[in-house]
FIDO-984611 format. One record per residue: residue number from 1; x, y, z of N, C-alpha, C in turn. Coordinates in steps of 0.02 Angstrom, whole numbers, always signed. Example, Ala and Ser with C-alpha at 12.3 -4.5 7.8 and 13.67 -1.06 7.14 Angstrom:
BEGIN
{n:1; n_px:+660; n_py:-284; n_pz:+390; ca_px:+615; ca_py:-225; ca_pz:+390; c_px:+660; c_py:-165; c_pz:+390}
{n:2; n_px:+642; n_py:-112; n_pz:+354; ca_px:+684; ca_py:-53; ca_pz:+357; c_px:+645; c_py:+2; c_pz:+394}
***
This chain:
BEGIN
{n:1; n_px:-277; n_py:+434; n_pz:+149; ca_px:-246; ca_py:+376; ca_pz:+180; c_px:-231; c_py:+391; c_pz:+253}
{n:2; n_px:-252; n_py:+348; n_pz:+296; ca_px:-241; ca_py:+356; ca_pz:+367; c_px:-182; c_py:+313; c_pz:+389}
{n:3; n_px:-136; n_py:+343; n_pz:+427; ca_px:-80; ca_py:+306; ca_pz:+453; c_px:-80; c_py:+311; c_pz:+529}
{n:4; n_px:-50; n_py:+262; n_pz:+561; ca_px:-46; ca_py:+260; ca_pz:+633; c_px:+25; c_py:+277; c_pz:+654}
{n:5; n_px:+32; n_py:+328; n_pz:+694; ca_px:+97; ca_py:+350; ca_pz:+719; c_px:+104; c_py:+335; c_pz:+793}
{n:6; n_px:+165; n_py:+321; n_pz:+817; ca_px:+175; ca_py:+316; ca_pz:+889; c_px:+153; c_py:+381; c_pz:+923}
{n:7; n_px:+127; n_py:+376; n_pz:+984; ca_px:+97; ca_py:+433; ca_pz:+1019; c_px:+140; c_py:+496; c_pz:+1019}
{n:8; n_px:+204; n_py:+494; n_pz:+1037; ca_px:+241; ca_py:+557; ca_pz:+1038; c_px:+246; c_py:+590; c_pz:+970}
{n:9; n_px:+251; n_py:+550; n_pz:+917; ca_px:+254; ca_py:+578; ca_pz:+850; c_px:+186; c_py:+606; c_pz:+830}
{n:10; n_px:+134; n_py:+569; n_pz:+845; ca_px:+66; ca_py:+593; ca_pz:+831; c_px:+52; c_py:+658; c_pz:+868}
{n:11; n_px:+74; n_py:+663; n_pz:+930; ca_px:+65; ca_py:+725; ca_pz:+969; c_px:+102; c_py:+784; c_pz:+937}
{n:12; n_px:+164; n_py:+771; n_pz:+914; ca_px:+203; ca_py:+823; ca_pz:+880; c_px:+167; c_py:+846; c_pz:+816}
{n:13; n_px:+145; n_py:+798; n_pz:+776; ca_px:+112; ca_py:+814; ca_pz:+712; c_px:+47; c_py:+854; c_pz:+725}
{n:14; n_px:+8; n_py:+833; n_pz:+775; ca_px:-54; ca_py:+869; ca_pz:+791; c_px:-40; c_py:+940; c_pz:+814}
{n:15; n_px:+11; n_py:+950; n_pz:+855; ca_px:+28; ca_py:+1017; ca_pz:+878; c_px:+54; c_py:+1059; c_pz:+820}
{n:16; n_px:+93; n_py:+1029; n_pz:+776; ca_px:+118; ca_py:+1065; ca_pz:+717; c_px:+59; c_py:+1089; c_pz:+674}
{n:17; n_px:+8; n_py:+1048; n_pz:+666; ca_px:-50; ca_py:+1067; ca_pz:+626; c_px:-84; c_py:+1129; c_pz:+656}
{n:18; n_px:-78; n_py:+1138; n_pz:+723; ca_px:-107; ca_py:+1196; ca_pz:+756; c_px:-57; c_py:+1254; c_pz:+762}
{n:19; n_px:+5; n_py:+1242; n_pz:+738; ca_px:+60; ca_py:+1289; ca_pz:+746; c_px:+70; c_py:+1309; c_pz:+819}
{n:20; n_px:+67; n_py:+1258; n_pz:+862; ca_px:+72; ca_py:+1265; ca_pz:+935; c_px:+143; c_py:+1245; c_pz:+957}
{n:21; n_px:+186; n_py:+1294; n_pz:+968; ca_px:+256; ca_py:+1280; ca_pz:+985; c_px:+262; c_py:+1239; c_pz:+1049}
{n:22; n_px:+226; n_py:+1258; n_pz:+1102; ca_px:+229; ca_py:+1221; ca_pz:+1165; c_px:+208; c_py:+1148; c_pz:+1154}
{n:23; n_px:+155; n_py:+1138; n_pz:+1116; ca_px:+132; ca_py:+1071; ca_pz:+1101; c_px:+182; c_py:+1031; c_pz:+1060}
{n:24; n_px:+217; n_py:+1064; n_pz:+1013; ca_px:+267; ca_py:+1030; ca_pz:+973; c_px:+327; c_py:+1009; c_pz:+1015}
{n:25; n_px:+344; n_py:+1049; n_pz:+1066; ca_px:+401; ca_py:+1034; ca_pz:+1109; c_px:+386; c_py:+980; c_pz:+1160}
{n:26; n_px:+324; n_py:+975; n_pz:+1182; ca_px:+306; ca_py:+930; ca_pz:+1236; c_px:+327; c_py:+857; c_pz:+1226}
{n:27; n_px:+322; n_py:+828; n_pz:+1165; ca_px:+341; ca_py:+758; ca_pz:+1157; c_px:+417; c_py:+745; c_pz:+1158}
{n:28; n_px:+457; n_py:+798; n_pz:+1158; ca_px:+530; ca_py:+789; ca_pz:+1156; c_px:+559; c_py:+783; c_pz:+1226}
{n:29; n_px:+613; n_py:+743; n_pz:+1233; ca_px:+650; ca_py:+740; ca_pz:+1296; c_px:+684; c_py:+808; c_pz:+1305}
{n:30; n_px:+705; n_py:+823; n_pz:+1367; ca_px:+738; ca_py:+887; ca_pz:+1381; c_px:+802; c_py:+895; c_pz:+1341}
{n:31; n_px:+837; n_py:+839; n_pz:+1328; ca_px:+902; ca_py:+842; ca_pz:+1294; c_px:+897; c_py:+819; c_pz:+1221}
{n:32; n_px:+837; n_py:+822; n_pz:+1192; ca_px:+827; ca_py:+798; ca_pz:+1124; c_px:+872; c_py:+834; c_pz:+1074}
{n:33; n_px:+887; n_py:+798; n_pz:+1021; ca_px:+928; ca_py:+826; ca_pz:+967; c_px:+887; c_py:+824; c_pz:+902}
{n:34; n_px:+884; n_py:+880; n_pz:+868; ca_px:+851; ca_py:+885; ca_pz:+804; c_px:+903; c_py:+906; c_pz:+752}
{n:35; n_px:+907; n_py:+868; n_pz:+698; ca_px:+952; ca_py:+886; ca_pz:+644; c_px:+909; c_py:+901; c_pz:+583}
{n:36; n_px:+915; n_py:+962; n_pz:+557; ca_px:+875; ca_py:+985; ca_pz:+501; c_px:+921; c_py:+999; c_pz:+442}
{n:37; n_px:+922; n_py:+952; n_pz:+394; ca_px:+966; ca_py:+958; ca_pz:+336; c_px:+1038; c_py:+974; c_pz:+357}
{n:38; n_px:+1063; n_py:+939; n_pz:+407; ca_px:+1132; ca_py:+945; ca_pz:+429; c_px:+1143; c_py:+996; c_pz:+485}
{n:39; n_px:+1095; n_py:+1039; n_pz:+499; ca_px:+1102; ca_py:+1087; ca_pz:+555; c_px:+1076; c_py:+1054; c_pz:+619}
{n:40; n_px:+1116; n_py:+1056; n_pz:+672; ca_px:+1100; ca_py:+1022; ca_pz:+734; c_px:+1075; c_py:+1071; c_pz:+787}
{n:41; n_px:+1019; n_py:+1050; n_pz:+819; ca_px:+990; ca_py:+1089; ca_pz:+874; c_px:+982; c_py:+1041; c_pz:+933}
{n:42; n_px:+1004; n_py:+1063; n_pz:+991; ca_px:+1004; ca_py:+1019; ca_pz:+1049; c_px:+970; c_py:+1052; c_pz:+1109}
{n:43; n_px:+924; n_py:+1015; n_pz:+1140; ca_px:+889; ca_py:+1040; ca_pz:+1199; c_px:+828; c_py:+1081; c_pz:+1182}
{n:44; n_px:+785; n_py:+1088; n_pz:+1231; ca_px:+721; ca_py:+1122; ca_pz:+1221; c_px:+729; c_py:+1194; c_pz:+1198}
{n:45; n_px:+778; n_py:+1231; n_pz:+1224; ca_px:+785; ca_py:+1302; ca_pz:+1206; c_px:+803; c_py:+1309; c_pz:+1132}
{n:46; n_px:+849; n_py:+1268; n_pz:+1108; ca_px:+868; ca_py:+1273; ca_pz:+1037; c_px:+812; c_py:+1249; c_pz:+992}
{n:47; n_px:+776; n_py:+1197; n_pz:+1012; ca_px:+718; ca_py:+1174; ca_pz:+973; c_px:+665; c_py:+1228; c_pz:+970}
{n:48; n_px:+651; n_py:+1261; n_pz:+1026; ca_px:+602; ca_py:+1315; ca_pz:+1027; c_px:+622; c_py:+1371; c_pz:+979}
{n:49; n_px:+686; n_py:+1391; n_pz:+981; ca_px:+709; ca_py:+1444; ca_pz:+936; c_px:+699; c_py:+1424; c_pz:+863}
{n:50; n_px:+716; n_py:+1362; n_pz:+846; ca_px:+707; ca_py:+1339; ca_pz:+778; c_px:+633; c_py:+1343; c_pz:+757}
{n:51; n_px:+589; n_py:+1318; n_pz:+799; ca_px:+518; ca_py:+1318; ca_pz:+783; c_px:+491; c_py:+1389; c_pz:+776}
{n:52; n_px:+511; n_py:+1433; n_pz:+822; ca_px:+487; ca_py:+1502; ca_pz:+821; c_px:+514; c_py:+1542; c_pz:+763}
{n:53; n_px:+574; n_py:+1524; n_pz:+739; ca_px:+606; ca_py:+1563; ca_pz:+686; c_px:+595; c_py:+1533; c_pz:+616}
{n:54; n_px:+588; n_py:+1466; n_pz:+611; ca_px:+585; ca_py:+1435; ca_pz:+545; c_px:+519; c_py:+1402; c_pz:+528}
{n:55; n_px:+478; n_py:+1386; n_pz:+578; ca_px:+416; ca_py:+1350; ca_pz:+565; c_px:+355; c_py:+1397; c_pz:+570}
{n:56; n_px:+349; n_py:+1431; n_pz:+625; ca_px:+290; ca_py:+1473; ca_pz:+638; c_px:+283; c_py:+1530; c_pz:+588}
{n:57; n_px:+336; n_py:+1569; n_pz:+574; ca_px:+328; ca_py:+1626; ca_pz:+528; c_px:+303; c_py:+1606; c_pz:+458}
{n:58; n_px:+323; n_py:+1546; n_pz:+435; ca_px:+303; ca_py:+1525; ca_pz:+367; c_px:+244; c_py:+1476; c_pz:+369}
{n:59; n_px:+218; n_py:+1465; n_pz:+429; ca_px:+160; ca_py:+1421; ca_pz:+439; c_px:+171; c_py:+1352; c_pz:+407}
{n:60; n_px:+231; n_py:+1324; n_pz:+420; ca_px:+250; ca_py:+1259; ca_pz:+392; c_px:+216; c_py:+1203; c_pz:+430}
{n:61; n_px:+174; n_py:+1166; n_pz:+395; ca_px:+137; ca_py:+1111; ca_pz:+425; c_px:+154; c_py:+1047; c_pz:+388}
{n:62; n_px:+178; n_py:+997; n_pz:+426; ca_px:+198; ca_py:+932; ca_pz:+400; c_px:+138; c_py:+885; c_pz:+403}
{n:63; n_px:+124; n_py:+852; n_pz:+347; ca_px:+67; ca_py:+806; ca_pz:+343; c_px:+93; c_py:+737; c_pz:+323}
{n:64; n_px:+106; n_py:+693; n_pz:+371; ca_px:+133; ca_py:+628; ca_pz:+354; c_px:+86; c_py:+585; c_pz:+313}
{n:65; n_px:+115; n_py:+549; n_pz:+265; ca_px:+74; ca_py:+503; ca_pz:+226; c_px:+104; c_py:+433; c_pz:+222}
{n:66; n_px:+162; n_py:+423; n_pz:+254; ca_px:+194; ca_py:+357; ca_pz:+255; c_px:+234; c_py:+350; c_pz:+319}
{n:67; n_px:+234; n_py:+290; n_pz:+347; ca_px:+273; ca_py:+276; ca_pz:+407; c_px:+300; c_py:+204; c_pz:+403}
{n:68; n_px:+361; n_py:+196; n_pz:+427; ca_px:+391; ca_py:+129; ca_pz:+429; c_px:+445; c_py:+129; c_pz:+484}
{n:69; n_px:+463; n_py:+69; n_pz:+506; ca_px:+517; ca_py:+62; ca_pz:+554; c_px:+580; c_py:+40; c_pz:+518}
{n:70; n_px:+635; n_py:+70; n_pz:+536; ca_px:+701; ca_py:+51; ca_pz:+511; c_px:+747; c_py:+46; c_pz:+572}
{n:71; n_px:+760; n_py:-15; n_pz:+593; ca_px:+801; ca_py:-25; ca_pz:+653; c_px:+766; c_py:+5; c_pz:+713}
{n:72; n_px:+801; n_py:+50; n_pz:+748; ca_px:+772; ca_py:+82; ca_pz:+807; c_px:+740; c_py:+149; c_pz:+791}
{n:73; n_px:+730; n_py:+164; n_pz:+727; ca_px:+700; ca_py:+227; ca_pz:+707; c_px:+631; c_py:+217; c_pz:+677}
{n:74; n_px:+589; n_py:+268; n_pz:+686; ca_px:+524; ca_py:+272; ca_pz:+652; c_px:+532; c_py:+324; c_pz:+597}
{n:75; n_px:+524; n_py:+302; n_pz:+535; ca_px:+533; ca_py:+347; ca_pz:+478; c_px:+465; c_py:+369; c_pz:+453}
{n:76; n_px:+455; n_py:+435; n_pz:+452; ca_px:+391; ca_py:+464; ca_pz:+432; c_px:+404; c_py:+510; c_pz:+373}
{n:77; n_px:+364; n_py:+502; n_pz:+321; ca_px:+372; ca_py:+543; ca_pz:+261; c_px:+307; c_py:+578; c_pz:+244}
{n:78; n_px:+314; n_py:+635; n_pz:+210; ca_px:+255; ca_py:+671; ca_pz:+188; c_px:+272; c_py:+742; c_pz:+168}
{n:79; n_px:+223; n_py:+777; n_pz:+142; ca_px:+234; ca_py:+847; ca_pz:+121; c_px:+226; c_py:+896; c_pz:+179}
{n:80; n_px:+261; n_py:+951; n_pz:+173; ca_px:+250; ca_py:+1008; ca_pz:+217; c_px:+227; c_py:+1065; c_pz:+172}
{n:81; n_px:+176; n_py:+1099; n_pz:+194; ca_px:+152; ca_py:+1156; ca_pz:+155; c_px:+151; c_py:+1217; c_pz:+200}
{n:82; n_px:+154; n_py:+1275; n_pz:+169; ca_px:+153; ca_py:+1337; ca_pz:+207; c_px:+169; c_py:+1395; c_pz:+161}
{n:83; n_px:+188; n_py:+1450; n_pz:+191; ca_px:+204; ca_py:+1511; ca_pz:+155; c_px:+279; c_py:+1516; c_pz:+141}
{n:84; n_px:+306; n_py:+1466; n_pz:+105; ca_px:+376; ca_py:+1465; ca_pz:+88; c_px:+386; c_py:+1443; c_pz:+16}
{n:85; n_px:+442; n_py:+1462; n_pz:-12; ca_px:+457; ca_py:+1448; ca_pz:-82; c_px:+457; c_py:+1372; c_pz:-94}
{n:86; n_px:+422; n_py:+1352; n_pz:-147; ca_px:+420; ca_py:+1281; ca_pz:-166; c_px:+366; c_py:+1241; c_pz:-131}
{n:87; n_px:+327; n_py:+1273; n_pz:-88; ca_px:+275; ca_py:+1236; ca_pz:-51; c_px:+226; c_py:+1204; c_pz:-100}
{n:88; n_px:+207; n_py:+1143; n_pz:-87; ca_px:+231; ca_py:+1098; ca_pz:-34; c_px:+296; c_py:+1064; c_pz:-53}
{n:89; n_px:+335; n_py:+1048; n_pz:-1; ca_px:+397; ca_py:+1010; ca_pz:-9; c_px:+391; c_py:+944; c_pz:+29}
{n:90; n_px:+421; n_py:+892; n_pz:+3; ca_px:+418; ca_py:+827; ca_pz:+35; c_px:+477; c_py:+818; c_pz:+83}
{n:91; n_px:+462; n_py:+793; n_pz:+143; ca_px:+514; ca_py:+784; ca_pz:+194; c_px:+513; c_py:+713; c_pz:+221}
{n:92; n_px:+570; n_py:+692; n_pz:+247; ca_px:+577; ca_py:+629; ca_pz:+283; c_px:+601; c_py:+646; c_pz:+353}
{n:93; n_px:+564; n_py:+621; n_pz:+403; ca_px:+582; ca_py:+629; ca_pz:+473; c_px:+602; c_py:+561; c_pz:+500}
{n:94; n_px:+662; n_py:+555; n_pz:+529; ca_px:+685; ca_py:+493; ca_pz:+559; c_px:+687; c_py:+503; c_pz:+635}
{n:95; n_px:+637; n_py:+476; n_pz:+669; ca_px:+629; ca_py:+485; ca_pz:+741; c_px:+662; c_py:+429; c_pz:+780}
{n:96; n_px:+695; n_py:+446; n_pz:+835; ca_px:+719; ca_py:+398; ca_pz:+884; c_px:+680; c_py:+412; c_pz:+948}
{n:97; n_px:+645; n_py:+361; n_pz:+972; ca_px:+603; ca_py:+368; ca_pz:+1031; c_px:+637; c_py:+337; c_pz:+1092}
{n:98; n_px:+620; n_py:+363; n_pz:+1151; ca_px:+644; ca_py:+335; ca_pz:+1214; c_px:+593; c_py:+351; c_pz:+1268}
{n:99; n_px:+570; n_py:+300; n_pz:+1303; ca_px:+521; ca_py:+310; ca_pz:+1358; c_px:+462; c_py:+352; c_pz:+1336}
{n:100; n_px:+432; n_py:+335; n_pz:+1280; ca_px:+372; ca_py:+369; ca_pz:+1253; c_px:+384; c_py:+443; c_pz:+1241}
{n:101; n_px:+445; n_py:+460; n_pz:+1220; ca_px:+462; ca_py:+529; ca_pz:+1203; c_px:+509; c_py:+528; c_pz:+1143}
{n:102; n_px:+515; n_py:+585; n_pz:+1111; ca_px:+560; ca_py:+592; ca_pz:+1054; c_px:+628; c_py:+612; c_pz:+1080}
{n:103; n_px:+677; n_py:+569; n_pz:+1070; ca_px:+746; ca_py:+583; ca_pz:+1092; c_px:+785; c_py:+619; c_pz:+1037}
{n:104; n_px:+771; n_py:+600; n_pz:+974; ca_px:+807; ca_py:+629; ca_pz:+917; c_px:+763; c_py:+626; c_pz:+855}
{n:105; n_px:+774; n_py:+674; n_pz:+810; ca_px:+742; ca_py:+673; ca_pz:+745; c_px:+789; c_py:+703; c_pz:+694}
{n:106; n_px:+794; n_py:+670; n_pz:+638; ca_px:+836; ca_py:+693; ca_pz:+583; c_px:+788; c_py:+708; c_pz:+525}
{n:107; n_px:+787; n_py:+771; n_pz:+503; ca_px:+741; ca_py:+793; ca_pz:+450; c_px:+780; c_py:+807; c_pz:+386}
{n:108; n_px:+758; n_py:+777; n_pz:+332; ca_px:+788; ca_py:+790; ca_pz:+267; c_px:+733; c_py:+805; c_pz:+217}
{n:109; n_px:+750; n_py:+846; n_pz:+168; ca_px:+702; ca_py:+865; ca_pz:+118; c_px:+722; c_py:+840; c_pz:+49}
***
C-alpha cells in the first residue's frame, strides 16, 4: 500500500530507512520537540543524541502504512523493525508541521 506523506515527514522517513542521522534531523526546526513515550527531547542536539543512542544502534526503521489528519496534526502509523526486543513494533507518530518543517512529534507505541 502506498501512502502520500507531507514532504518533511517523507524526508524524515526516507532518511530513517537509510539510518542517516543528519538526514533525519534536516526536516526538523531548530527548536523542535520530540516526545517519545512521555520522554521529551528539545532542539537539534537532544534529537541527535536520541537518534544516535536509541535508533541507530538497534537499526530501528519506521515503515508508515497509514496517515490521516487530526486537527493541526498529521498522524502516521506503522511498524518499526530492527534489532530490538519485540521487533516489529507498531508506532503512532503525531507530527505538527510549521513552514514545511517538523516543529513537534509525539511518538507512542
